[in-house]
LUMDODREN-770483 format. One record per atom (N, C-alpha, C): x, y, z; residue in three letters. Coordinates in pm, 1 decimal. Example, Ala and Ser with C-alpha at 12.3 -4.5 7.8 and 13.67 -1.06 7.14 Angstrom:
// LUMDODREN-770483
<site><xx>1319.0</xx><yy>-569.0</yy><zz>780.0</zz><residu>ala</residu></site>
<site><xx>1230.0</xx><yy>-450.0</yy><zz>780.0</zz><residu>ala</residu></site>
<site><xx>1320.0</xx><yy>-330.0</yy><zz>780.0</zz><residu>ala</residu></site>
<site><xx>1285.0</xx><yy>-225.0</yy><zz>708.0</zz><residu>ser</residu></site>
<site><xx>1367.0</xx><yy>-106.0</yy><zz>714.0</zz><residu>ser</residu></site>
<site><xx>1290.0</xx><yy>3.0</yy><zz>787.0</zz><residu>ser</residu></site>
//
This chain:
// LUMDODREN-770483
<site><xx>84.8</xx><yy>-116.8</yy><zz>0.0</zz><residu>met</residu></site>
<site><xx>0.0</xx><yy>0.0</yy><zz>0.0</zz><residu>met</residu></site>
<site><xx>89.4</xx><yy>123.2</yy><zz>0.0</zz><residu>met</residu></site>
<site><xx>51.5</xx><yy>222.5</yy><zz>-79.6</zz><residu>lys</residu></site>
<site><xx>124.8</xx><yy>348.6</yy><zz>-88.3</zz><residu>lys</residu></site>
<site><xx>27.4</xx><yy>464.1</yy><zz>-70.4</zz><residu>lys</residu></site>
<site><xx>81.1</xx><yy>574.8</yy><zz>-20.8</zz><residu>val</residu></site>
<site><xx>4.4</xx><yy>698.7</yy><zz>-10.8</zz><residu>val</residu></site>
<site><xx>81.2</xx><yy>803.8</yy><zz>-89.8</zz><residu>val</residu></site>
<site><xx>10.8</xx><yy>874.2</yy><zz>-176.3</zz><residu>lys</residu></site>
<site><xx>72.7</xx><yy>971.3</yy><zz>-265.4</zz><residu>lys</residu></site>
<site><xx>-0.7</xx><yy>1104.6</yy><zz>-251.9</zz><residu>lys</residu></site>
<site><xx>76.4</xx><yy>1213.6</yy><zz>-242.7</zz><residu>ile</residu></site>
<site><xx>17.3</xx><yy>1347.4</yy><zz>-239.5</zz><residu>ile</residu></site>
<site><xx>37.0</xx><yy>1410.1</yy><zz>-377.0</zz><residu>ile</residu></site>
<site><xx>-71.8</xx><yy>1453.7</yy><zz>-437.5</zz><residu>val</residu></site>
<site><xx>-68.7</xx><yy>1512.1</yy><zz>-571.4</zz><residu>val</residu></site>
<site><xx>-106.1</xx><yy>1660.0</yy><zz>-560.5</zz><residu>val</residu></site>
<site><xx>-19.1</xx><yy>1747.4</yy><zz>-612.7</zz><residu>tyr</residu></site>
<site><xx>-48.0</xx><yy>1890.6</yy><zz>-609.3</zz><residu>tyr</residu></site>
<site><xx>27.2</xx><yy>1960.1</yy><zz>-721.6</zz><residu>tyr</residu></site>
<site><xx>-19.8</xx><yy>2077.9</yy><zz>-759.4</zz><residu>asp</residu></site>
<site><xx>50.6</xx><yy>2163.2</yy><zz>-853.7</zz><residu>asp</residu></site>
<site><xx>135.1</xx><yy>2257.4</yy><zz>-770.9</zz><residu>asp</residu></site>
<site><xx>264.6</xx><yy>2237.7</yy><zz>-772.6</zz><residu>gly</residu></site>
<site><xx>346.1</xx><yy>2315.2</yy><zz>-682.8</zz><residu>gly</residu></site>
<site><xx>457.6</xx><yy>2386.9</yy><zz>-754.6</zz><residu>gly</residu></site>
<site><xx>528.2</xx><yy>2470.8</yy><zz>-683.0</zz><residu>pro</residu></site>
<site><xx>502.9</xx><yy>2502.3</yy><zz>-543.3</zz><residu>pro</residu></site>
<site><xx>374.4</xx><yy>2583.8</yy><zz>-525.6</zz><residu>pro</residu></site>
<site><xx>313.0</xx><yy>2565.9</yy><zz>-412.4</zz><residu>ile</residu></site>
<site><xx>188.0</xx><yy>2635.6</yy><zz>-381.5</zz><residu>ile</residu></site>
<site><xx>222.5</xx><yy>2779.4</yy><zz>-342.8</zz><residu>ile</residu></site>
<site><xx>157.7</xx><yy>2874.9</yy><zz>-406.2</zz><residu>gln</residu></site>
<site><xx>188.7</xx><yy>3016.5</yy><zz>-386.8</zz><residu>gln</residu></site>
<site><xx>85.9</xx><yy>3084.6</yy><zz>-296.8</zz><residu>gln</residu></site>
<site><xx>135.7</xx><yy>3170.9</yy><zz>-209.4</zz><residu>ala</residu></site>
<site><xx>47.6</xx><yy>3255.7</yy><zz>-129.1</zz><residu>ala</residu></site>
<site><xx>-0.5</xx><yy>3370.0</yy><zz>-216.5</zz><residu>ala</residu></site>
<site><xx>-110.1</xx><yy>3432.9</yy><zz>-190.2</zz><residu>pro</residu></site>
<site><xx>-196.7</xx><yy>3412.0</yy><zz>-74.1</zz><residu>pro</residu></site>
<site><xx>-285.1</xx><yy>3288.5</yy><zz>-90.8</zz><residu>pro</residu></site>
<site><xx>-316.9</xx><yy>3228.4</yy><zz>23.2</zz><residu>ile</residu></site>
<site><xx>-402.9</xx><yy>3110.2</yy><zz>27.5</zz><residu>ile</residu></site>
<site><xx>-519.7</xx><yy>3142.2</yy><zz>119.6</zz><residu>ile</residu></site>
<site><xx>-639.0</xx><yy>3112.7</yy><zz>73.5</zz><residu>lys</residu></site>
<site><xx>-758.4</xx><yy>3137.8</yy><zz>154.1</zz><residu>lys</residu></site>
<site><xx>-795.7</xx><yy>3013.3</yy><zz>234.0</zz><residu>lys</residu></site>
<site><xx>-848.6</xx><yy>3034.2</yy><zz>353.2</zz><residu>glu</residu></site>
<site><xx>-897.7</xx><yy>2923.2</yy><zz>434.8</zz><residu>glu</residu></site>
<site><xx>-1001.6</xx><yy>2844.9</yy><zz>354.6</zz><residu>glu</residu></site>
<site><xx>-987.6</xx><yy>2713.0</yy><zz>354.3</zz><residu>gly</residu></site>
<site><xx>-1081.6</xx><yy>2627.3</yy><zz>283.0</zz><residu>gly</residu></site>
<site><xx>-1045.2</xx><yy>2601.5</yy><zz>137.6</zz><residu>gly</residu></site>
<site><xx>-937.6</xx><yy>2663.0</yy><zz>89.8</zz><residu>glu</residu></site>
<site><xx>-894.3</xx><yy>2643.6</yy><zz>-49.3</zz><residu>glu</residu></site>
<site><xx>-831.3</xx><yy>2504.8</yy><zz>-65.8</zz><residu>glu</residu></site>
<site><xx>-867.0</xx><yy>2434.9</yy><zz>-173.2</zz><residu>lys</residu></site>
<site><xx>-808.8</xx><yy>2302.8</yy><zz>-199.8</zz><residu>lys</residu></site>
<site><xx>-663.8</xx><yy>2320.9</yy><zz>-242.4</zz><residu>lys</residu></site>
<site><xx>-572.6</xx><yy>2249.3</yy><zz>-174.3</zz><residu>leu</residu></site>
<site><xx>-430.8</xx><yy>2260.7</yy><zz>-202.0</zz><residu>leu</residu></site>
<site><xx>-373.4</xx><yy>2136.9</yy><zz>-269.0</zz><residu>leu</residu></site>
<site><xx>-428.3</xx><yy>2020.9</yy><zz>-237.2</zz><residu>ala</residu></site>
<site><xx>-371.5</xx><yy>1895.8</yy><zz>-287.4</zz><residu>ala</residu></site>
<site><xx>-473.6</xx><yy>1783.8</yy><zz>-273.9</zz><residu>ala</residu></site>
<site><xx>-431.2</xx><yy>1666.9</yy><zz>-317.2</zz><residu>glu</residu></site>
<site><xx>-514.9</xx><yy>1547.7</yy><zz>-306.5</zz><residu>glu</residu></site>
<site><xx>-427.9</xx><yy>1432.7</yy><zz>-257.0</zz><residu>glu</residu></site>
<site><xx>-479.3</xx><yy>1355.5</yy><zz>-164.6</zz><residu>ile</residu></site>
<site><xx>-411.1</xx><yy>1234.4</yy><zz>-118.6</zz><residu>ile</residu></site>
<site><xx>-471.4</xx><yy>1116.9</yy><zz>-193.3</zz><residu>ile</residu></site>
<site><xx>-384.4</xx><yy>1034.9</yy><zz>-250.9</zz><residu>gln</residu></site>
<site><xx>-429.2</xx><yy>913.1</yy><zz>-317.8</zz><residu>gln</residu></site>
<site><xx>-374.4</xx><yy>793.7</yy><zz>-241.4</zz><residu>gln</residu></site>
<site><xx>-461.6</xx><yy>699.8</yy><zz>-209.9</zz><residu>val</residu></site>
<site><xx>-420.6</xx><yy>574.8</yy><zz>-147.2</zz><residu>val</residu></site>
<site><xx>-418.1</xx><yy>470.3</yy><zz>-258.1</zz><residu>val</residu></site>
<site><xx>-301.4</xx><yy>405.8</yy><zz>-276.0</zz><residu>leu</residu></site>
<site><xx>-284.7</xx><yy>308.2</yy><zz>-383.0</zz><residu>leu</residu></site>
<site><xx>-257.2</xx><yy>169.3</yy><zz>-326.5</zz><residu>leu</residu></site>
<site><xx>-311.9</xx><yy>70.1</yy><zz>-392.6</zz><residu>tyr</residu></site>
<site><xx>-284.3</xx><yy>-69.4</yy><zz>-359.4</zz><residu>tyr</residu></site>
<site><xx>-251.8</xx><yy>-140.0</yy><zz>-490.3</zz><residu>tyr</residu></site>
<site><xx>-131.9</xx><yy>-194.3</yy><zz>-497.9</zz><residu>lys</residu></site>
<site><xx>-82.9</xx><yy>-258.0</yy><zz>-621.1</zz><residu>lys</residu></site>
<site><xx>-94.4</xx><yy>-161.6</yy><zz>-739.4</zz><residu>lys</residu></site>
<site><xx>-50.7</xx><yy>-38.2</yy><zz>-716.7</zz><residu>asp</residu></site>
<site><xx>-50.7</xx><yy>69.2</yy><zz>-816.9</zz><residu>asp</residu></site>
<site><xx>-189.0</xx><yy>107.0</yy><zz>-868.8</zz><residu>asp</residu></site>
<site><xx>-293.4</xx><yy>71.7</yy><zz>-797.0</zz><residu>glu</residu></site>
<site><xx>-429.3</xx><yy>111.3</yy><zz>-833.1</zz><residu>glu</residu></site>
<site><xx>-483.5</xx><yy>203.5</yy><zz>-724.7</zz><residu>glu</residu></site>
<site><xx>-536.1</xx><yy>318.6</yy><zz>-765.1</zz><residu>val</residu></site>
<site><xx>-592.3</xx><yy>414.4</yy><zz>-669.6</zz><residu>val</residu></site>
<site><xx>-720.1</xx><yy>355.1</yy><zz>-611.0</zz><residu>val</residu></site>
<site><xx>-719.7</xx><yy>338.2</yy><zz>-477.7</zz><residu>ile</residu></site>
<site><xx>-838.4</xx><yy>283.2</yy><zz>-412.0</zz><residu>ile</residu></site>
<site><xx>-915.6</xx><yy>389.1</yy><zz>-334.2</zz><residu>ile</residu></site>
<site><xx>-851.5</xx><yy>507.7</yy><zz>-313.8</zz><residu>ser</residu></site>
<site><xx>-919.1</xx><yy>613.7</yy><zz>-239.6</zz><residu>ser</residu></site>
<site><xx>-853.5</xx><yy>748.5</yy><zz>-269.2</zz><residu>ser</residu></site>
<site><xx>-934.1</xx><yy>852.5</yy><zz>-280.7</zz><residu>asn</residu></site>
<site><xx>-887.4</xx><yy>990.6</yy><zz>-298.8</zz><residu>asn</residu></site>
<site><xx>-944.3</xx><yy>1077.6</yy><zz>-187.8</zz><residu>asn</residu></site>
<site><xx>-862.7</xx><yy>1168.8</yy><zz>-137.9</zz><residu>his</residu></site>
<site><xx>-907.7</xx><yy>1262.3</yy><zz>-34.7</zz><residu>his</residu></site>
<site><xx>-847.3</xx><yy>1399.1</yy><zz>-63.4</zz><residu>his</residu></site>
<site><xx>-930.0</xx><yy>1502.5</yy><zz>-64.1</zz><residu>asp</residu></site>
<site><xx>-882.5</xx><yy>1638.6</yy><zz>-86.4</zz><residu>asp</residu></site>
<site><xx>-820.1</xx><yy>1695.2</yy><zz>40.6</zz><residu>asp</residu></site>
<site><xx>-715.8</xx><yy>1777.8</yy><zz>22.9</zz><residu>leu</residu></site>
<site><xx>-652.5</xx><yy>1849.5</yy><zz>133.9</zz><residu>leu</residu></site>
<site><xx>-682.6</xx><yy>1997.8</yy><zz>117.9</zz><residu>leu</residu></site>
<site><xx>-730.9</xx><yy>2060.4</yy><zz>224.4</zz><residu>phe</residu></site>
<site><xx>-770.1</xx><yy>2200.7</yy><zz>221.9</zz><residu>phe</residu></site>
<site><xx>-690.5</xx><yy>2279.9</yy><zz>324.4</zz><residu>phe</residu></site>
<site><xx>-672.2</xx><yy>2408.4</yy><zz>297.2</zz><residu>ser</residu></site>
<site><xx>-607.6</xx><yy>2498.7</yy><zz>390.9</zz><residu>ser</residu></site>
<site><xx>-697.7</xx><yy>2519.3</yy><zz>512.6</zz><residu>ser</residu></site>
<site><xx>-637.5</xx><yy>2521.2</yy><zz>630.1</zz><residu>thr</residu></site>
<site><xx>-714.6</xx><yy>2542.6</yy><zz>752.5</zz><residu>thr</residu></site>
<site><xx>-708.7</xx><yy>2687.9</yy><zz>799.7</zz><residu>thr</residu></site>
<site><xx>-628.5</xx><yy>2770.5</yy><zz>728.8</zz><residu>glu</residu></site>
<site><xx>-617.8</xx><yy>2910.7</yy><zz>767.1</zz><residu>glu</residu></site>
<site><xx>-579.0</xx><yy>2995.4</yy><zz>647.0</zz><residu>glu</residu></site>
<site><xx>-594.3</xx><yy>3125.4</yy><zz>660.0</zz><residu>asn</residu></site>
<site><xx>-551.8</xx><yy>3219.0</yy><zz>556.1</zz><residu>asn</residu></site>
<site><xx>-401.3</xx><yy>3239.5</yy><zz>565.0</zz><residu>asn</residu></site>
<site><xx>-335.6</xx><yy>3242.8</yy><zz>450.5</zz><residu>ile</residu></site>
<site><xx>-191.6</xx><yy>3267.9</yy><zz>444.1</zz><residu>ile</residu></site>
<site><xx>-170.7</xx><yy>3390.9</yy><zz>356.8</zz><residu>ile</residu></site>
<site><xx>-107.8</xx><yy>3494.4</yy><zz>412.9</zz><residu>lys</residu></site>
<site><xx>-82.8</xx><yy>3617.7</yy><zz>337.8</zz><residu>lys</residu></site>
<site><xx>37.4</xx><yy>3599.6</yy><zz>245.3</zz><residu>lys</residu></site>
<site><xx>41.6</xx><yy>3681.9</yy><zz>140.4</zz><residu>gln</residu></site>
<site><xx>155.5</xx><yy>3680.8</yy><zz>49.8</zz><residu>gln</residu></site>
<site><xx>273.5</xx><yy>3748.4</yy><zz>118.1</zz><residu>gln</residu></site>
<site><xx>394.2</xx><yy>3694.8</yy><zz>95.3</zz><residu>gln</residu></site>
<site><xx>514.4</xx><yy>3752.6</yy><zz>153.6</zz><residu>gln</residu></site>
<site><xx>555.1</xx><yy>3877.2</yy><zz>75.4</zz><residu>gln</residu></site>
<site><xx>635.0</xx><yy>3961.7</yy><zz>140.2</zz><residu>asn</residu></site>
<site><xx>689.4</xx><yy>4076.3</yy><zz>67.8</zz><residu>asn</residu></site>
<site><xx>802.8</xx><yy>4028.5</yy><zz>-23.2</zz><residu>asn</residu></site>
<site><xx>854.5</xx><yy>4115.5</yy><zz>-107.8</zz><residu>ala</residu></site>
<site><xx>953.2</xx><yy>4078.7</yy><zz>-209.5</zz><residu>ala</residu></site>
<site><xx>1080.5</xx><yy>4019.2</yy><zz>-149.0</zz><residu>ala</residu></site>
<site><xx>1129.5</xx><yy>4074.9</yy><zz>-40.0</zz><residu>ile</residu></site>
<site><xx>1253.1</xx><yy>4025.0</yy><zz>21.5</zz><residu>ile</residu></site>
<site><xx>1232.0</xx><yy>3885.2</yy><zz>79.2</zz><residu>ile</residu></site>
<site><xx>1121.3</xx><yy>3863.5</yy><zz>146.5</zz><residu>ser</residu></site>
<site><xx>1091.5</xx><yy>3730.9</yy><zz>201.8</zz><residu>ser</residu></site>
<site><xx>1077.8</xx><yy>3627.1</yy><zz>90.8</zz><residu>ser</residu></site>
<site><xx>1014.7</xx><yy>3664.8</yy><zz>-21.6</zz><residu>arg</residu></site>
<site><xx>1001.5</xx><yy>3572.1</yy><zz>-135.0</zz><residu>arg</residu></site>
<site><xx>1138.3</xx><yy>3538.1</yy><zz>-192.4</zz><residu>arg</residu></site>
<site><xx>1227.5</xx><yy>3636.0</yy><zz>-200.8</zz><residu>leu</residu></site>
<site><xx>1362.2</xx><yy>3613.7</yy><zz>-251.7</zz><residu>leu</residu></site>
<site><xx>1437.3</xx><yy>3515.4</yy><zz>-162.3</zz><residu>leu</residu></site>
<site><xx>1431.4</xx><yy>3535.5</yy><zz>-31.2</zz><residu>ile</residu></site>
<site><xx>1498.4</xx><yy>3445.5</yy><zz>63.1</zz><residu>ile</residu></site>
<site><xx>1440.3</xx><yy>3305.3</yy><zz>53.9</zz><residu>ile</residu></site>
<site><xx>1308.6</xx><yy>3294.1</yy><zz>45.3</zz><residu>thr</residu></site>
<site><xx>1243.6</xx><yy>3164.1</yy><zz>31.9</zz><residu>thr</residu></site>
<site><xx>1287.8</xx><yy>3095.5</yy><zz>-97.1</zz><residu>thr</residu></site>
<site><xx>1296.9</xx><yy>3169.5</yy><zz>-206.2</zz><residu>ser</residu></site>
<site><xx>1339.7</xx><yy>3112.8</yy><zz>-334.6</zz><residu>ser</residu></site>
<site><xx>1483.5</xx><yy>3063.4</yy><zz>-328.2</zz><residu>ser</residu></site>
<site><xx>1571.0</xx><yy>3140.1</yy><zz>-266.1</zz><residu>ile</residu></site>
<site><xx>1710.6</xx><yy>3098.6</yy><zz>-252.2</zz><residu>ile</residu></site>
<site><xx>1719.8</xx><yy>2972.0</yy><zz>-167.9</zz><residu>ile</residu></site>
<site><xx>1647.2</xx><yy>2967.2</yy><zz>-56.9</zz><residu>asn</residu></site>
<site><xx>1646.0</xx><yy>2846.5</yy><zz>25.8</zz><residu>asn</residu></site>
<site><xx>1596.4</xx><yy>2726.1</yy><zz>-53.0</zz><residu>asn</residu></site>
<site><xx>1493.6</xx><yy>2746.3</yy><zz>-135.3</zz><residu>phe</residu></site>
<site><xx>1439.5</xx><yy>2637.1</yy><zz>-216.8</zz><residu>phe</residu></site>
<site><xx>1545.1</xx><yy>2587.4</yy><zz>-314.7</zz><residu>phe</residu></site>
<site><xx>1619.1</xx><yy>2679.5</yy><zz>-377.6</zz><residu>leu</residu></site>
<site><xx>1723.3</xx><yy>2639.8</yy><zz>-472.4</zz><residu>leu</residu></site>
<site><xx>1837.3</xx><yy>2565.2</yy><zz>-404.0</zz><residu>leu</residu></site>
<site><xx>1872.8</xx><yy>2606.8</yy><zz>-283.5</zz><residu>ile</residu></site>
<site><xx>1983.5</xx><yy>2543.2</yy><zz>-210.9</zz><residu>ile</residu></site>
<site><xx>1941.0</xx><yy>2411.4</yy><zz>-147.5</zz><residu>ile</residu></site>
<site><xx>1831.1</xx><yy>2410.8</yy><zz>-75.1</zz><residu>trp</residu></site>
<site><xx>1791.3</xx><yy>2295.8</yy><zz>5.0</zz><residu>trp</residu></site>
<site><xx>1683.1</xx><yy>2210.6</yy><zz>-60.3</zz><residu>trp</residu></site>
<site><xx>1614.1</xx><yy>2264.2</yy><zz>-159.3</zz><residu>gly</residu></site>
<site><xx>1511.5</xx><yy>2187.0</yy><zz>-228.6</zz><residu>gly</residu></site>
<site><xx>1375.5</xx><yy>2193.8</yy><zz>-163.4</zz><residu>gly</residu></site>
<site><xx>1369.4</xx><yy>2241.2</yy><zz>-40.3</zz><residu>asp</residu></site>
<site><xx>1242.1</xx><yy>2252.4</yy><zz>29.7</zz><residu>asp</residu></site>
<site><xx>1260.0</xx><yy>2350.0</yy><zz>144.2</zz><residu>asp</residu></site>
<site><xx>1155.3</xx><yy>2424.8</yy><zz>173.9</zz><residu>val</residu></site>
<site><xx>1163.9</xx><yy>2520.7</yy><zz>285.1</zz><residu>val</residu></site>
<site><xx>1043.8</xx><yy>2509.6</yy><zz>373.5</zz><residu>val</residu></site>
//
């Protein structure tokens, strides 16, 4: 059994509470047996230009932030 998260990323702010962000797929023998939507539980504001730059650099260096 495998669990897979499917999303169009990277996910960009701003994000509204209740917005669909991704989908969880449960697979058995490479066949999807269940799908579940993932939603934001809170509002996320957009970062300012400097914060976005730092986040982008971290993403390029570390691959995830």
